[in-house]
C-alpha positions as semicolon CSV with decimal commas, in nm:
position;residue;x (nm);y (nm);z (nm)
1;M;-0,803;1,829;-2,487
2;N;-0,488;2,004;-2,604
3;K;-0,270;1,911;-2,899
4;Y;0,002;1,728;-2,704
5;S;-0,202;1,585;-2,414
6;N;-0,162;1,227;-2,531
7;T;0,204;1,232;-2,630
8;I;0,426;1,004;-2,425
9;Y;0,651;1,300;-2,339
10;N;0,366;1,495;-2,183
11;I;0,215;1,196;-2,009
12;R;0,549;1,103;-1,853
13;F;0,636;1,467;-1,771
14;K;0,307;1,496;-1,583
15;K;0,372;1,166;-1,402
16;C;0,723;1,284;-1,315
17;F;0,593;1,617;-1,182
18;T;0,326;1,442;-0,973
19;N;0,580;1,200;-0,826
20;L;0,835;1,472;-0,751
21;V;0,567;1,673;-0,569
22;A;0,455;1,362;-0,377
23;L;0,815;1,294;-0,273
24;G;0,863;1,657;-0,168
25;F;1,140;1,732;-0,421
26;V;0,941;2,011;-0,583
27;K;0,667;2,214;-0,422
28;N;0,499;2,356;-0,730
29;K;0,527;2,445;-1,098
30;S;0,758;2,733;-1,017
31;D;1,011;2,495;-0,857
32;M;0,993;2,271;-1,162
33;A;1,036;2,571;-1,393
34;N;1,351;2,680;-1,210
35;I;1,501;2,333;-1,244
36;I;1,433;2,299;-1,617
37;G;1,516;2,661;-1,699
38;T;1,180;2,801;-1,804
39;Y;0,881;2,993;-1,667
40;N;0,608;2,839;-1,452
41;H;0,338;2,921;-1,711
42;K;0,531;2,709;-1,962
43;V;0,532;2,419;-1,713
44;S;0,154;2,466;-1,685
45;H;0,129;2,449;-2,065
46;I;0,336;2,129;-2,074
47;L;0,122;1,972;-1,802
48;S;-0,198;2,067;-1,985
49;G;-0,067;1,940;-2,318
50;K;-0,052;2,277;-2,492
51;F;0,328;2,246;-2,529
52;K;0,569;1,952;-2,540
53;P;0,871;1,950;-2,309
54;T;1,195;2,008;-2,496
55;I;1,476;1,753;-2,496
56;K;1,690;2,008;-2,310
57;Q;1,424;2,041;-2,037
58;L;1,393;1,664;-2,002
59;L;1,772;1,627;-1,979
60;K;1,787;1,893;-1,707
61;L;1,527;1,696;-1,511
62;C;1,721;1,374;-1,559
63;E;2,048;1,530;-1,447
64;H;1,900;1,711;-1,148
65;F;1,701;1,417;-1,007
66;R;1,902;1,126;-1,156
67;L;1,610;1,013;-1,371
68;D;1,630;0,757;-1,650
69;A;1,580;0,945;-1,979
70;N;1,423;0,631;-2,128
71;F;1,130;0,687;-1,893
72;F;1,027;0,996;-2,092
73;F;1,038;0,806;-2,419
74;G;0,791;0,541;-2,311
75;K;1,031;0,266;-2,209
76;N;0,918;0,040;-1,928
77;V;1,184;0,152;-1,680
78;R;1,182;0,305;-1,335
79;M;1,175;0,680;-1,332
80;F;1,475;0,706;-1,095
81;I;1,812;0,554;-1,185
82;E;1,903;0,525;-0,816
83;H;1,775;0,646;-0,483
84;P;1,621;0,981;-0,561
85;H;1,782;1,291;-0,426
86;P;1,835;1,606;-0,621
87;V;2,189;1,711;-0,693
88;Q;2,254;2,004;-0,466
89;E;2,552;2,222;-0,389
90;S;2,563;2,121;-0,022
91;A;2,571;1,764;0,104
92;H;2,258;1,615;0,260
93;R;2,264;1,545;0,629
94;E;2,208;1,180;0,727
95;S;1,855;1,251;0,853
96;E;1,762;1,409;0,518
97;K;1,899;1,105;0,335
98;L;1,695;0,875;0,555
99;A;1,378;1,079;0,497
100;I;1,434;1,072;0,120
101;T;1,496;0,698;0,123
102;K;1,179;0,638;0,327
103;A;0,975;0,857;0,092
104;Y;1,115;0,671;-0,208
105;M;1,043;0,330;-0,056
106;R;0,687;0,443;0,029
107;W;0,641;0,568;-0,328
108;L;0,764;0,234;-0,468
109;S;0,525;0,046;-0,241
110;E;0,226;0,268;-0,322
111;N;0,291;0,228;-0,695
112;N;0,341;-0,150;-0,673
113;I;0,698;-0,131;-0,802
114;N;0,934;-0,405;-0,689
């Protein structure tokens, strides 16, 4: 077990990464690295507990995916502030919005979140 494996930041970062992959918002560690402004090996180190995510990295995640920052600090809140969809330069088409909403609703149901 690595030094930071049991910190709330790492536990929640890992949960966030897993959920974002499940929802199809990121494909892999490289996607996550691009979003938070680092290298994919550093994302691997955060996920393994070798490193802690920085506040700047967590804020980039929150801004990009509209996540509640309190989630990363152990508060009992939903990860997403609102329906999840990454902030992108071009607008989503209606079918993409529907697919995202369905994926989000499925994720809520699977995780027993009301």
